[in-house]
C-alpha positions in Angstrom: 21.6 10.0 -16.4 19.4 10.2 -13.4 16.5 8.6 -15.3 18.7 5.7 -16.4 20.0 5.2 -12.8 16.4 5.2 -11.5 15.4 2.6 -14.0 18.4 0.4 -13.1 17.6 0.7 -9.4 13.9 -0.2 -10.1 14.9 -3.2 -12.2 17.3 -4.3 -9.5 14.5 -3.9 -6.8 12.1 -6.0 -8.9 14.8 -8.6 -9.4 15.6 -8.8 -5.7 11.9 -9.0 -4.9 11.5 -11.9 -7.2 14.4 -13.7 -5.6 13.1 -13.0 -2.1 9.7 -14.6 -3.0 11.3 -18.1 -2.6 13.3 -17.1 0.5 11.5 -18.9 3.3 13.1 -20.4 6.4 11.8 -22.7 9.0 12.9 -21.1 12.2 11.4 -23.7 14.6 9.7 -27.0 14.7 7.5 -27.3 17.8 6.7 -30.9 18.7 4.4 -32.5 21.3 0.9 -31.8 19.9 -2.0 -34.2 19.2 -3.2 -33.7 15.7 -2.9 -29.9 15.7 -5.5 -28.3 13.4 -5.6 -24.5 13.8 -3.4 -21.6 15.2 -4.5 -18.1 16.3 -3.0 -15.4 18.4 -3.9 -12.4 20.6 -0.6 -10.8 19.7 1.0 -12.0 22.9 0.4 -15.8 22.9 -0.4 -18.4 20.3 -3.2 -20.9 20.7 -3.3 -24.3 19.0 -6.3 -26.6 18.7 -5.6 -30.3 19.1 -8.1 -33.0 17.9 -6.7 -35.5 20.4 -4.8 -38.8 20.3 -6.6 -40.1 17.2 -7.3 -38.4 13.9 -11.1 -38.4 14.3 -12.4 -35.0 13.4 -16.0 -35.9 14.1 -15.4 -37.7 17.4 -17.1 -36.5 20.6 -14.5 -38.3 22.8 -13.6 -35.4 25.1 -9.9 -35.7 24.5 -9.3 -32.5 22.5 -7.6 -29.5 24.0 -6.1 -26.1 23.3 -2.4 -25.5 23.8 -1.0 -22.0 24.6 2.6 -21.2 23.5 4.9 -18.2 23.3 5.8 -16.6 20.0 9.1 -18.5 19.8 7.2 -21.8 20.1 7.8 -22.4 23.8 4.8 -24.3 25.2 3.4 -22.5 28.2 0.2 -24.6 28.8 -0.2 -27.9 27.1 -3.8 -27.8 28.0 -4.9 -24.1 28.4 -8.5 -24.9 29.2 -8.3 -27.9 31.6 -11.8 -27.4 33.0 -13.6 -27.3 29.6 -14.3 -30.7 27.9 -13.4 -30.4 24.2 -14.0 -33.1 21.7 -12.2 -32.5 18.4 -11.6 -28.7 18.3 -10.6 -27.2 15.0 -11.0 -23.6 13.9 -10.0 -20.8 16.3 -10.4 -17.1 16.3 -10.0 -14.3 18.8 -12.4 -11.3 19.2 -12.5 -8.9 22.1 -10.1 -11.1 24.3 -12.4 -14.1 23.8 -11.4 -17.3 22.1 -13.9 -18.8 19.6 -13.6 -22.5 19.1 -15.3 -24.7 16.5 -15.8 -28.1 18.1 -17.6 -30.8 16.0 -21.2 -29.5 16.2 -20.9 -26.5 18.5 -19.2 -23.2 18.7 -17.8 -22.1 22.1 -16.7 -18.6 23.1 -14.2 -18.7 26.0 -12.9 -15.7 28.0 -9.1 -15.7 27.8 -9.0 -14.1 31.2 -11.3 -16.3 33.2 -10.9 -19.4 30.9 -14.6 -20.0 31.2 -17.3 -20.5 28.5 -19.3 -17.3 28.1 -21.4 -18.3 25.0 -22.3 -21.4 23.2 -24.2 -22.3 20.0 -25.1 -25.8 18.9 -25.3 -26.8 15.2 -27.2 -30.2 15.1 -27.1 -30.6 11.3 -23.3 -31.0 11.1 -20.6 -33.1 12.7 -17.7 -31.2 11.1 -17.6 -27.6 12.0 -14.2 -26.5 10.8 -12.8 -22.9 10.4 -13.9 -19.7 12.1 -13.3 -16.2 10.6 -14.2 -12.8 12.2 -15.6 -10.1 9.9 -16.4 -7.5 12.6 -17.5 -7.4 16.3 -20.9 -8.8 15.3 -20.3 -11.1 12.3 -18.5 -14.4 12.4 -18.4 -17.1 9.7 -18.0 -20.9 10.5 -17.6 -23.6 7.8 -19.2 -27.0 8.0 -17.2 -29.3 5.8 -19.4 -32.4 5.8 -22.6 -30.6 4.7 -21.1 -28.0 2.3 -22.4 -25.1 4.4 -21.1 -21.8 5.7 -22.8 -20.3 8.8 -23.0 -16.6 9.4 -23.4 -15.8 13.1 -24.7 -12.5 14.2 -23.1 -12.6 17.7 -25.0 -9.5 19.0 -28.4 -10.6 17.8 -27.7 -14.3 18.5 -28.9 -15.3 15.1 -27.6 -17.6 12.3 -27.8 -17.4 8.5 -27.0 -20.5 6.4 -25.2 -20.3 3.1 -25.6 -23.6 1.2 -22.5 -24.1 -1.0 -23.5 -27.5 -2.4 -22.1 -27.8 -6.0 -20.2 -24.5 -5.6 -17.6 -25.1 -2.9 -16.8 -28.8 -2.3 -16.0 -29.3 1.4 -15.6 -25.8 2.7 -12.6 -25.8 5.1 -10.4 -22.8 5.9 -11.7 -19.2 5.3 -10.3 -15.7 5.1 -12.2 -12.4 4.5 -11.4 -9.3 2.5 -13.6 -6.7 4.1 -13.0 -4.1 1.3 -14.7 -6.3 -1.3 -16.8 -8.6 1.0 -15.1 -11.5 -0.6 -14.8 -14.6 1.5 -11.9 -16.8 0.4 -12.8 -20.5 1.1 -10.4 -23.4 0.9 -12.3 -26.4 -0.4 -11.0 -29.8 0.8 -13.3 -31.7 -1.6 -16.3 -33.9 -1.1 -17.9 -37.1 -2.5 -14.5 -38.3 -3.8 -13.9 -35.0 -5.7 -11.1 -32.6 -5.0 -11.8 -29.0 -3.9 -10.7 -25.6 -5.0 -9.8 -22.3 -3.3 -12.9 -20.2 -4.1 -13.8 -16.5 -3.9 -17.3 -16.2 -2.5 -18.8 -12.7 -2.7 -21.1 -12.2 0.2 -23.0 -9.4 -1.5 -23.9 -11.1 -4.7 -23.5 -14.8 -3.8 -21.2 -15.3 -6.8 -18.6 -18.1 -6.3 -15.4 -18.2 -8.4 -12.7 -20.9 -8.3 -9.3 -19.3 -8.0 -7.1 -22.4 -7.9 -6.6 -25.7 -9.6 -8.1 -28.8 -8.0 -6.6 -29.9 -4.7 -7.3 -30.8 -1.1 -7.1 -27.4 0.5 -7.2 -26.6 4.2 -6.0 -23.2 5.5 -6.2 -19.9 3.7 -5.2 -16.3 4.6 -5.8 -13.1 2.7 -3.9 -9.8 3.0 -3.3 -6.9 0.6 -4.1 -8.6 -2.6 -2.3 -11.8 -1.8 -3.5 -15.0 -0.3 -1.7 -18.1 1.1 -3.2 -21.5 1.3 -2.3 -25.1 2.2 -2.8 -28.2 0.2 -2.7 -31.8 1.5 -1.7 -33.2 -1.9 -3.4 -36.2 -3.6 -3.6 -39.9 -2.9 -1.1 -40.4 -5.7 1.2 -37.7 -4.3 0.5 -37.1 -0.6 2.9 -34.2 -0.3 1.6 -31.2 1.7 2.2 -27.8 0.1 2.2 -24.2 1.1 1.2 -21.8 -1.7 1.4 -18.1 -2.2 -0.8 -16.3 -4.7 -0.4 -12.7 -5.8 -3.6 -11.3 -7.4 -1.7 -8.6 -9.3 0.3 -11.2 -11.3 -2.3 -13.9 -11.2 0.4 -16.4 -10.3 0.8 -19.1 -7.6 4.2 -19.9 -6.2 4.9 -22.9 -4.0 7.0 -22.1 -0.9 9.5 -24.5 0.7 9.4 -26.9 -2.2 12.0 -29.1 -0.5 9.9 -29.7 2.6 7.4 -32.5 2.6 4.6 -31.3 4.9 2.2 -33.9 6.2 -1.3 -32.6 6.8 -0.7 -28.8 6.6 -3.8 -27.3 8.2 -5.2 -23.9 9.3 -2.2 -21.7 9.8 -1.8 -18.2 11.3 0.1 -15.4 9.5 1.6 -12.5 11.3 2.1 -9.7 8.6 4.3 -7.4 10.7 6.7 -10.1 11.5 6.2 -12.1 8.3 5.8 -15.3 10.2 3.6 -18.2 9.5 2.6 -20.7 12.3 1.7 -23.8 10.4 0.2 -26.8 12.2 0.8 -30.2 10.5 -1.8 -32.6 11.7 0.0 -35.8 10.6 3.3 -34.8 12.1 2.0 -33.4 15.5 4.1 -30.4 14.8 3.7 -26.6 14.4 6.3 -25.1 12.1 7.3 -21.4 12.5 8.2 -20.1 9.1 9.9 -16.8 8.3 8.9 -15.4 4.8 
């Protein structure tokens, strides 16, 4: 009898888990941004990169800025770094209380305490530095969408290694790392008129595997055998989507199917709170989503 009961409870648990997979709620829609591209957090505040008034990701027009907001979406500083001239900032990351910013053709490291630039690296071969992901205190990866390159920065040695992804990852955009396997998940937006794929790039072997159907992918996040990614849609169906993929079941599920996101970009996921902070560039909005 106990065995039967256990099996029933287990089946019920699996059923409820399956139901909860589609249970997402938008808890806030934060307005007032200027083409928001990326969100990151230091566990206290949330930082949002803004390209500026016009959607020109390669422009060096000095009208980009970083917004700081509270966890509930309350904007604290519309322009958190007023003394730093930013052009079209995109990818953000935080390491050791410093904010890393990808800005067109340069990477800036800004102290969150002093709000001053403490390190800078220029990348003259690109005009489209995009996402930043931190592997450890020394190793940072930056994608260059326009030239199909991923840069590996050794912050302590002040050196740069170049991974050429031409023909392997079309338009590398958002990135997420699995440190256990040294797999870098890369969201390909597409290039030369072709759509991209979410790809798994093994940093040890150099092997690249496509792990999604074709699309125009932007942000990606990996945690515990699952990854989430955003898709801008196609020219025929310009409907932005938020996807969840569970490696165990090899299945992708679209979240919030009823919501038509416009330009969903490089989001931030808070595992403990099960919250996603999703910037939508074409709506000038950051959605806070409970999953």
